[in-house]
N, C-alpha and C positions, 0 to 999 in steps of 0.2 A: 287861882286861874288854872293851874295844872290839873286840878280835880275835874274841871269842866271839859277837859279834852278827852275825846273818845279814842284812846290810843290803839286799842285792838282793831277797831273799824279802820282807822287810818293805815295801820300796818297791813291789814289784809287787803285793802283796796290798792295800796301801793304795790304789793306783791302781785296782785292780779294785773295791774297796769303793766308792770315789767314783763310778766309772762306773755301777755298779749303782744307787746312790742317785740319781745324775743321770738315769739311765734311767727311774727311777720318777717323779722330781720334774718333769722337763720336760713330759711329756704331761699330768700333773695340773695344771700351772701354766697350761695353755691355756684353761681355763674358770673362771668364778667359783666354781662348786660344787667343781671340782677344787682350786682354791686353798684353799678352806675345809677340805677333806679333808686336803690336804697340811699345812696349819697345825696340824691336830690329830695327824697321823701323823709329822711330822718327827722329833720327839724319840725315839719308840720305834724308828723306822726307823734312825736314826743309831746308837743304842745297840746294837740287835741286829746291825746290819751290822758295826760295829767289834768287837763281841763275837765274832762268827763269824770275822772276819778275824784278830783277836788270838789266838784259839784255834788257828786254822789255822797261823799263823806260829810259834806256840810249839810246835807238834807236833814240829818238827824241830830245836828249840833244844837245845843242850847246856847245860842250866841256864839261868838268867836268863829263865825263862818269862814272868814278869810284865813284865819289861823289854821283851821282844819284843812282847808284846801292847800295852803302853803305847805303844811306838814306832809300831805300826801306827796307833793312834789319833792320835798326834802328826802323823804324816805325812799321814794323811787330813785332819785339821783344817787343816794348812798348805796342802794342795792346795785345799781349799774356800776358805780365806781368800785364796789367790792368785787364785782365780776371781771373788771377790766383794768385794774390798777397796775398790772405789770405789762400792759399792751400799749403801744403807741397808737393813738387813734387819730383819724383825720380831724381837722379843726371843726368840721360840721358836726361831728359826733360830740365833741366837747361842748360846743355851743348849745346843741340840742339838750344835753344833760343839764346845763344851767337854766335853760328856758323851761325845764320841767317845773321849776319853782314858780315862774310866771304863769304858766298854764294852770297849775293847781290853785294858786291864789285867785286867778281870774274865775275859775270854776266856783270857788267859795264865795266870791263877790256876787256872781250871778245867782247862786243859791240864796244869798242874803236878800238880794233885790227881788227875786221871785217870791220869797217868803213874805216880804212886806206888801206885795201887790195882791196876794191871795186874800179872799174874804175870810175873816175869822169865824169859826163855827159858833153858833149861838148856844 
C-alpha cells in the first residue's frame, strides 16, 4: 500500500496549500480588522484549501484517492503545527487545523467519485 502513495506529490501540494493560506493570513493579521476577518475566515479557508489540494493530489493516484487527500490534510496540518507549536492559538485556528484532514479527505473522495463518472477512453 505505501508504494502506491505518491508522497512527493502529497508533500508538494501540502506545502503549496500552506503557502497560499499563509499568504492570505499574514497580510490580514497586520491590522485589528484584518485579524477579526481572519478569525471568521480561517475555518472555511483551511477546509477549502485542503479540499482543493486533496482533490488535486488524488487526481493522479492509482486508487487510494481518499488516502491521498487525507495525507495532504495531515501534512498541511503538521506543517502548520511545526510553525506554531510554541504559540497559543485561538480555538478557531486549532479547529481549522484539524479540519484540514476532513477537507483533504473530502477532496480525495470527490476525485474518486469524478474518476468513476468519467467515460473511459477506448
